[in-house]
C-alpha positions in Angstrom: 84.1 34.1 64.2 85.2 33.1 67.7 87.7 36.0 67.7 84.9 38.4 66.7 82.6 37.1 69.4 85.4 37.3 72.0 86.2 40.9 71.0 82.6 41.9 71.3 82.2 40.2 74.6 85.4 41.8 75.9 84.3 45.3 74.8 80.8 44.8 76.4 82.4 43.4 79.6 84.8 46.4 79.8 81.9 48.9 79.3 79.8 47.2 81.9 82.5 47.5 84.5 83.7 51.0 83.5 81.3 52.6 86.0 82.5 50.4 88.9 86.2 51.3 88.6 88.3 53.5 90.8 91.0 55.5 89.1 92.1 57.3 92.3 90.1 60.4 91.5 86.6 59.1 90.7 85.2 56.0 92.2 81.8 55.1 90.6 79.3 52.5 91.8 75.6 51.9 90.7 73.2 53.6 93.0 71.3 51.1 95.2 67.7 50.7 93.9 68.0 53.1 91.0 69.7 51.9 87.8 69.6 55.4 86.3 71.9 56.9 88.9 75.5 56.4 90.1 77.1 57.1 93.5 80.4 58.9 92.9 83.3 59.4 95.3 85.9 62.1 94.3 88.1 61.8 97.4 86.9 64.9 99.3 83.2 64.5 98.6 80.5 62.0 97.4 77.4 62.7 95.3 74.8 60.8 93.4 74.4 61.6 89.7 71.2 63.3 88.7 68.6 60.8 87.3 69.6 59.6 83.8 73.0 61.3 83.9 76.3 59.4 83.6 79.6 60.2 85.2 82.7 60.4 83.0 86.3 60.6 84.1 88.5 63.6 83.3 91.8 64.9 84.2 93.7 67.8 85.8 91.4 69.9 87.9 88.2 68.3 86.5 87.2 65.4 88.7 84.2 64.4 86.7 82.0 65.4 83.8 78.4 64.4 83.9 76.4 64.0 80.7 72.9 62.8 79.9 72.8 59.0 79.6 71.3 59.2 76.1 74.1 61.4 74.7 77.7 60.7 73.8 80.6 63.0 73.4 81.1 65.0 71.2 77.4 65.3 70.5 76.1 66.5 73.8 73.5 69.2 74.5 74.4 69.7 78.1 77.0 68.7 80.7 78.1 69.3 84.3 81.8 69.6 85.2 83.1 69.2 88.7 86.3 71.1 89.1 88.4 71.6 92.2 91.7 73.1 93.3 93.4 75.2 95.9 91.3 78.3 96.3 93.0 81.6 95.6 90.1 83.5 97.1 89.3 83.8 100.8 85.5 83.4 100.5 83.0 81.4 98.4 81.5 84.7 97.3 84.8 86.1 96.1 85.4 82.8 94.3 82.0 83.0 92.6 82.7 86.6 91.6 86.0 85.6 90.0 84.2 82.9 87.9 81.4 85.4 87.0 83.9 88.0 85.8 85.7 85.4 83.5 82.5 84.0 82.1 80.5 87.3 81.8 78.1 86.0 84.4 76.3 87.4 87.5 76.5 86.1 91.1 73.1 85.6 92.6 72.6 87.4 95.9 71.1 84.5 97.8 73.6 81.9 99.0 72.9 78.2 99.0 74.0 75.4 101.3 76.0 72.5 100.1 76.2 70.0 103.0 76.8 72.8 105.6 79.0 75.0 103.5 77.9 78.4 102.0 78.0 78.5 98.2 77.1 81.0 95.6 75.4 80.5 92.3 76.6 82.2 89.1 74.3 82.6 86.1 75.9 83.1 82.7 74.4 84.1 79.3 73.8 81.1 77.0 75.0 80.8 73.4 72.5 78.9 71.2 75.4 77.8 68.9 77.5 75.9 71.5 77.5 74.3 74.9 79.1 76.7 77.3 78.8 77.5 81.1 75.3 78.8 81.9 75.2 78.0 85.6 77.9 77.5 88.2 78.0 76.9 92.0 81.1 78.0 93.8 82.0 76.7 97.2 85.2 76.5 99.4 85.8 73.7 101.8 89.1 73.2 103.7 90.9 75.6 101.4 89.7 73.8 98.3 87.7 75.7 95.8 85.0 73.6 94.1 83.0 74.6 91.0 80.0 72.7 89.8 79.7 74.1 86.3 76.7 73.4 84.1 77.0 73.9 80.4 74.2 74.0 77.8 72.9 76.1 74.9 69.9 77.4 76.7 69.2 78.7 80.2 67.2 76.3 82.4 68.3 73.0 80.7 70.4 71.9 83.6 68.5 73.4 86.6 66.9 70.1 87.8 70.2 68.2 87.4 72.2 70.9 89.3 69.6 70.9 92.1 69.8 67.1 92.4 73.6 67.2 92.5 73.6 69.8 95.3 71.0 67.8 97.3 73.1 64.6 97.3 76.5 66.2 97.8 78.3 65.1 101.0 81.7 66.3 102.2 84.1 63.7 103.5 86.3 64.2 106.5 89.5 64.5 104.6 91.8 67.1 103.1 92.9 64.8 100.3 
């Protein structure tokens, strides 16, 4: 009985502190004054998760995957992936066009601003049978290409979350 209680306590303790850990790529802390959001630091930028979305660690070129707080992988209806790497394109528009070509999407004409950097949005056709990219924001900062990729089964399901993410995005003064 004591072992079972200890095991449950340890698991709950670990889960409670999972969001306050730093693995060198994603540092997560509770947002001051809002228990439904988290402040995330990915080395070259910081952002606050959209309301009722949780950050999840990933690997390789994906710095974080955001999922709705009331959903757990693999049963998710939508997600946002934050990917970054050395850009092979000279401009954010060319970067967005490359993503659009691979995902059968379309680059929107109007650019958007992400903390002073010009970015372009790509809209992709949804697939009602699976979560796949439907919206992407492509930006280049200090030679690093960054993609904010929203996946869902229907268009419009991630619009508010993507807009919140862009609004809270802040570049750091580093080339890490």
